C-alpha positions in Angstrom: 107.3 97.1 89.6 105.7 99.0 92.4 106.4 99.0 96.1 104.3 97.9 99.1 104.1 100.1 102.2 102.7 99.3 105.6 101.4 102.1 107.9 100.4 101.8 111.5 101.4 100.8 115.0 104.9 99.5 115.2 103.9 96.3 117.1 101.6 95.4 114.2 103.7 96.5 111.2 107.4 95.9 112.0 107.2 92.3 110.7 106.3 93.4 107.2 109.9 94.7 106.8 111.0 91.1 106.7 109.0 90.7 103.5 110.5 93.8 101.9 107.7 96.3 102.6 108.4 99.9 103.4 107.2 100.1 107.0 106.0 103.5 108.4 105.4 103.1 112.1 102.9 105.6 113.6 101.3 105.4 117.0 98.7 108.2 116.7 96.7 110.1 114.1 99.2 112.9 113.7 102.0 110.4 113.0 99.9 108.5 110.5 99.0 111.7 108.6 102.7 112.7 108.5 103.8 109.3 107.5 101.2 109.1 104.7 102.9 112.1 103.0 106.3 110.4 103.1 105.2 107.2 101.2 107.1 106.8 98.0 105.4 107.8 94.7 106.0 104.4 93.2 104.1 102.6 96.0 101.2 100.6 94.6 99.8 98.9 97.7 99.5 100.5 101.2 98.5 98.2 104.1 97.2 100.1 107.1 96.1 99.1 110.6 92.5 100.0 111.7 93.9 102.9 113.7 95.8 104.2 110.7 92.7 103.8 108.5 90.6 105.9 111.0 93.3 108.6 111.0 93.4 108.7 107.2 89.6 109.0 107.0 90.1 112.6 108.3 92.2 113.6 105.3 92.0 113.4 101.6 94.0 110.4 100.5 92.7 109.7 97.1 95.3 108.3 94.8 94.1 106.0 92.0 97.6 104.5 91.6 97.5 103.0 95.1 95.4 100.2 96.6 94.6 100.9 100.2 94.1 97.7 102.3 93.0 97.7 106.0 94.2 94.9 108.3 91.4 93.3 110.4 91.3 94.3 114.0 93.1 92.1 116.6 91.1 89.6 118.6 90.7 90.5 122.3 93.0 88.5 124.6 91.6 85.0 124.9 89.2 85.8 122.0 88.0 83.2 119.6 86.9 83.4 116.1 83.3 82.5 115.1 82.9 79.1 113.3 80.1 78.0 111.1 77.8 75.3 112.5 79.0 71.9 111.4 82.4 73.1 110.3 84.1 70.8 112.9 86.4 73.6 114.2 
């Protein structure tokens, strides 16, 4: 069974440790790139924040054994999500 890792800003990733994920906190592109190299080889899913995804785009991160998933961006303060007309929400 493979592991799940989460990479990105501590404020967005710390909670994933409660579910057993390996959390790699990184606050800037350099930290993201260093943390990427420390992810265990048996990791099968890596969840990244948008900032981490942007930092990883600058380096070769091809690994066909890992699924890379990017979290959606946070809503702005007081922001609302779009709803479909007639959805009642």
